[in-house]
C-alpha positions as CSV (number, residue, x, y, z in Angstrom):
1,M,-58.8,32.3,-19.7
2,S,-56.1,34.8,-19.0
3,G,-55.3,37.8,-17.1
4,E,-54.3,41.0,-18.0
5,D,-50.6,40.2,-17.4
6,G,-51.0,37.2,-19.5
7,R,-51.0,34.5,-16.8
8,T,-53.7,32.0,-17.2
9,L,-56.6,32.2,-14.9
10,R,-58.3,28.9,-13.5
11,P,-61.8,29.3,-12.4
12,D,-62.3,28.5,-8.8
13,P,-65.3,26.5,-8.0
14,R,-65.5,27.9,-4.6
15,A,-65.9,31.3,-6.2
16,F,-68.9,30.0,-8.2
17,T,-70.4,28.5,-5.0
18,T,-70.1,31.5,-3.1
19,F,-71.6,33.7,-5.6
20,A,-74.6,31.2,-6.1
21,S,-74.9,31.3,-2.4
22,R,-75.1,34.8,-2.3
23,L,-77.7,35.2,-4.9
24,T,-79.9,32.6,-3.2
25,R,-79.5,34.9,0.1
26,A,-80.7,37.7,-2.2
27,K,-83.7,35.5,-3.4
28,A,-82.0,35.7,-7.0
29,Y,-82.8,31.9,-7.2
30,V,-82.8,31.8,-11.0
31,G,-79.5,33.8,-11.1
32,A,-77.9,31.3,-8.5
33,L,-79.2,28.3,-11.0
34,R,-77.5,30.0,-13.8
35,V,-74.1,30.2,-12.0
36,F,-74.3,26.5,-11.3
37,E,-74.9,26.0,-15.1
38,A,-72.1,28.2,-16.1
39,Q,-69.8,26.0,-14.2
40,K,-70.8,23.2,-16.2
41,L,-70.7,25.2,-19.5
42,L,-67.1,26.6,-18.5
43,G,-65.7,23.0,-17.4
44,V,-65.3,24.3,-13.8
45,E,-65.6,21.3,-11.3
46,R,-69.1,21.1,-9.8
47,N,-68.7,19.4,-6.3
48,A,-71.2,18.6,-3.5
49,V,-71.1,22.0,-2.1
50,S,-72.0,23.6,-5.3
51,Y,-74.6,21.1,-5.8
52,N,-76.0,21.8,-2.2
53,A,-76.1,25.5,-3.2
54,A,-77.9,24.7,-6.4
55,M,-80.5,22.4,-4.4
56,V,-80.8,25.2,-1.8
57,A,-81.8,27.7,-4.8
58,N,-84.3,25.3,-6.1
59,V,-85.9,24.6,-2.8
60,K,-86.4,28.3,-2.1
61,R,-87.7,29.1,-5.3
62,D,-90.4,26.2,-4.7
63,A,-89.1,23.5,-7.2
64,P,-88.4,20.7,-4.8
65,L,-88.6,18.2,-7.6
66,E,-85.7,20.1,-9.3
67,A,-83.6,19.9,-5.9
68,L,-84.2,16.4,-5.8
69,K,-83.0,15.6,-9.5
70,L,-79.7,17.6,-8.7
71,F,-79.2,15.2,-5.4
72,E,-79.8,12.2,-7.4
73,E,-77.5,13.7,-10.1
74,M,-74.8,14.5,-7.6
75,V,-74.7,10.9,-6.2
76,A,-75.0,9.2,-9.5
77,I,-71.8,11.0,-10.6
78,G,-70.1,9.9,-7.6
79,H,-70.3,12.9,-5.0
80,E,-70.7,11.9,-1.5
81,P,-73.4,13.5,-0.2
82,S,-72.8,15.6,3.2
83,V,-75.1,16.0,6.1
84,I,-76.2,19.2,4.5
85,S,-76.8,17.4,1.1
86,Y,-79.3,15.2,3.0
87,N,-80.8,18.0,4.9
88,V,-81.8,19.9,1.9
89,A,-83.0,16.9,0.0
90,M,-85.0,15.9,3.1
91,G,-86.8,19.3,3.1
92,A,-87.2,19.0,-0.7
93,C,-89.1,15.9,-0.2
94,A,-91.0,17.5,2.7
95,R,-92.1,20.4,0.4
96,A,-93.1,17.9,-2.3
97,G,-95.4,16.3,0.1
98,D,-93.2,13.1,0.1
99,G,-92.7,12.3,3.7
100,A,-91.8,8.5,3.2
101,R,-88.7,9.4,1.0
102,A,-87.7,12.1,3.2
103,L,-87.8,9.4,6.1
104,R,-85.9,6.9,3.8
105,L,-83.2,9.6,3.1
106,F,-82.8,10.1,6.8
107,D,-82.0,6.5,7.2
108,E,-79.8,6.6,4.3
109,L,-77.6,9.6,6.0
110,A,-77.3,7.6,9.1
111,S,-76.5,4.3,7.4
112,K,-73.7,6.2,5.5
113,G,-72.1,7.0,8.9
114,L,-73.1,10.5,8.8
115,T,-74.4,12.0,12.1
116,P,-77.9,13.5,11.9
117,D,-77.9,17.0,13.1
118,A,-80.9,19.2,14.6
119,V,-82.1,20.0,10.9
120,S,-81.9,16.3,10.0
121,V,-83.8,15.0,12.8
122,N,-86.4,17.9,13.0
123,T,-87.1,17.3,9.2
124,A,-87.4,13.5,9.7
125,I,-90.1,14.4,12.7
126,A,-92.0,16.5,10.4
127,A,-91.8,13.7,7.8
128,A,-92.9,11.0,10.3
129,E,-95.8,13.5,11.2
130,M,-96.8,13.9,7.4
131,V,-97.1,10.2,6.9
132,G,-98.9,9.5,10.2
133,D,-96.0,7.5,11.9
134,D,-96.5,8.6,15.4
135,A,-94.2,6.1,16.8
136,R,-91.3,7.2,14.5
137,A,-92.0,10.8,15.3
138,A,-91.9,10.0,19.2
139,E,-88.5,8.2,18.7
140,L,-87.0,10.7,16.9
141,R,-88.3,13.3,19.6
142,S,-86.7,11.1,22.2
143,G,-83.4,10.9,20.7
144,S,-83.5,7.2,20.7
145,H,-82.8,7.0,17.0
146,F,-79.4,7.3,18.1
147,H,-79.4,3.8,19.4
148,S,-82.1,1.9,17.0
149,N,-82.1,0.4,13.7
150,H,-82.7,3.5,12.0
151,G,-78.8,4.8,12.2
152,G,-77.1,7.5,13.6
153,D,-73.9,7.2,15.6
154,D,-74.0,5.2,18.8
155,D,-72.6,7.6,21.2
156,G,-76.0,8.9,22.3
157,A,-75.0,12.5,22.0
158,A,-77.7,14.8,20.9
159,P,-77.6,16.4,17.4
160,A,-75.5,19.3,16.9
161,E,-77.1,22.6,16.0
162,T,-76.5,23.6,12.2
163,R,-76.1,26.4,10.0
164,D,-78.3,27.5,7.2
165,A,-77.1,25.2,4.4
166,A,-76.5,28.2,2.0
167,D,-74.0,29.7,4.5
168,A,-72.5,26.4,5.4
169,D,-71.7,25.7,1.7
170,E,-69.9,29.0,1.3
171,R,-67.2,27.7,3.9
């Protein structure tokens, strides 16, 4: 691509992600996913943040299994999922009725050295309740998961509040 002055223009992955996130906030989920696909067709790098934006669009359009496919694809091609990536994937599992998988993702998040945030913990609590694991739900509510073999950091700090995934991806 070249601009009016003849200089070569390089597509910016952040511009695509910002546009997709804004479309998602406007409830134009299919449009957001088209932007994500356009990145691939145009050869623009798709990073973990752009995958997160596409996953959010899928969850919000009630296509949680599509969001989970994107999470798996992102990991398979070597992108490191962030806490936001895990939160969106765990939320997709919950929407799909797979609380056990959401809990496995929560444990994986912590085992990778990432610190669960309030969204992570609340989603894991809901997942534990979904599968009838009252002990795990109580453990998560108490904050003791930060000291258990389920993972998390070991400083005992309460999870930090987080922003909406679509907003955080834009930054």
